[in-house]
C-alpha positions, 0 to 999 in steps of 0.5 A: 812769489811761488812755485807752480808746475810748468804747463803749456797754455795755448798762445798765438804764434809769433812767427819771423821770416828773414832772408834777402830780397827775392828769396821768397819772404812773401810767398812763404809767409802767405802759405804758412798763414793759409796752412794755420787758418785755412781761410784766405779771408781771415788773413791780412797783410800789411804791405810795405814792400811797394804793393809786392802782395798783389803779385800773389793775389792768384793764391786766394782771397786775402786781405791787403793794407798797403802802408807807405812812408813814413814808416814810423812805429805809430803807423805800424801800430795803427795798421795792426789795430785795424786788422785786429778790429776787422776780425782777422785771425792772422796778420802778416807784417811784410816787412818790419825792417822799414819800422827800423831802417825805412823813411821815417822809421826808428834810425831816421827818427834817431838821426833827426833828433840829432843822432846822440846816444841819449836821443834813444831814450825818446826813440826806444819807448816808440819802437817798444810799443811796436814790439808790445802790439806784436807780443800782445796781439790777439792775432797770430802774427807773421813778420818778415824781415830783410837781411843784408846780403853778403856773397860766396863763391860756391861750386855747384853739382856740376863742379862749376863755380857760382856766385851765390848770394847769402843773407846775413844779419836781419835789418830790425833791432837786435833782440827781436828774435828772442820774442818769436815762437819760430824764426825761419831764415831763407837761405838761398833763391830756391826758398829753402828755410832753416830755423835760427830759433824754434820753441815748438821743437818741430823743425830744429835739428831737421834738414833744410826745406821749403815752406808750404801750408803744411808747415802752417798746419804743424804749427797750429796743431802744436799751438792747440795742444796747450790749455785753451783760453776758453777752459780758463775762462770757464774756471774763472767764471765758476769762481764764487769769491774774490780770493778764489779769482785771485787763485785762478789768475795767479796760476797762468802768469804767462797769460796775465794779459788775455786773462785780465779783462775776464777776471775784472769782468767776473770780479764785478759780477761778484762785487754786485752780488756781494752788494745785493747780499749786504742790502738784503741783510740790512733790510732784514736787520731793520724790519721791526720784529713786532710788525712781523710777528707770527705763530705756528699753531 
């Protein structure tokens, strides 16, 4: 346990988009993703919305993985892993609501187990594995979630009373928003958004706006301002002793998952070098001095 200076690191973005059906979550997610990577071929969309991604195929040559019921957490895990292994830069999960409330999702699993409070002990670890896959992914992740719908009577610009559809609470387990870098809430069918959480401080306190590719560009610019994994890797590979390696690893606790395999690889190199030095010393010590006499004349 020790104090250290705060330092921002380059981490992968975790972005949420929530709103009722028809408010433009999928469209906004795709524009965000393109702004981040500037390459449609590096975007993968996990589609649980009855192949709705096909409606936006005109935007670009992005990749689609259709995920149908049952929407068990393990099937999401498999889809995420496939996207990672396919060298994608951004994964859009459209949507995560099915993992919680869909056919074969966590709520149905809990009900099938008996619906008792103690049955959550068997469901929660499965859901947490899904959350961990999002948090620990090597890709940028954009998730969409449906919101429960409410209605209000408002007056439009002409003073006429109009029924307005409103999004309320997202359909996923409470607390998911805490894991996100930014969470955008779509406010109406005109695609206007506000932020309910914003670690970047790029959007909080700002007027409502419509997401486009420039929104993604702002986010990736913010993301790249931190200390890069590449720079830390160079620092790790310059370590000459296990103690030095341990010191560097301890400097970046927020990146422990990403750095662990790099540290282990360097440690193996150091262990091999150490073993070779011990072997060479043993050879020298075992030499017979009489057989290796020499003189300087």
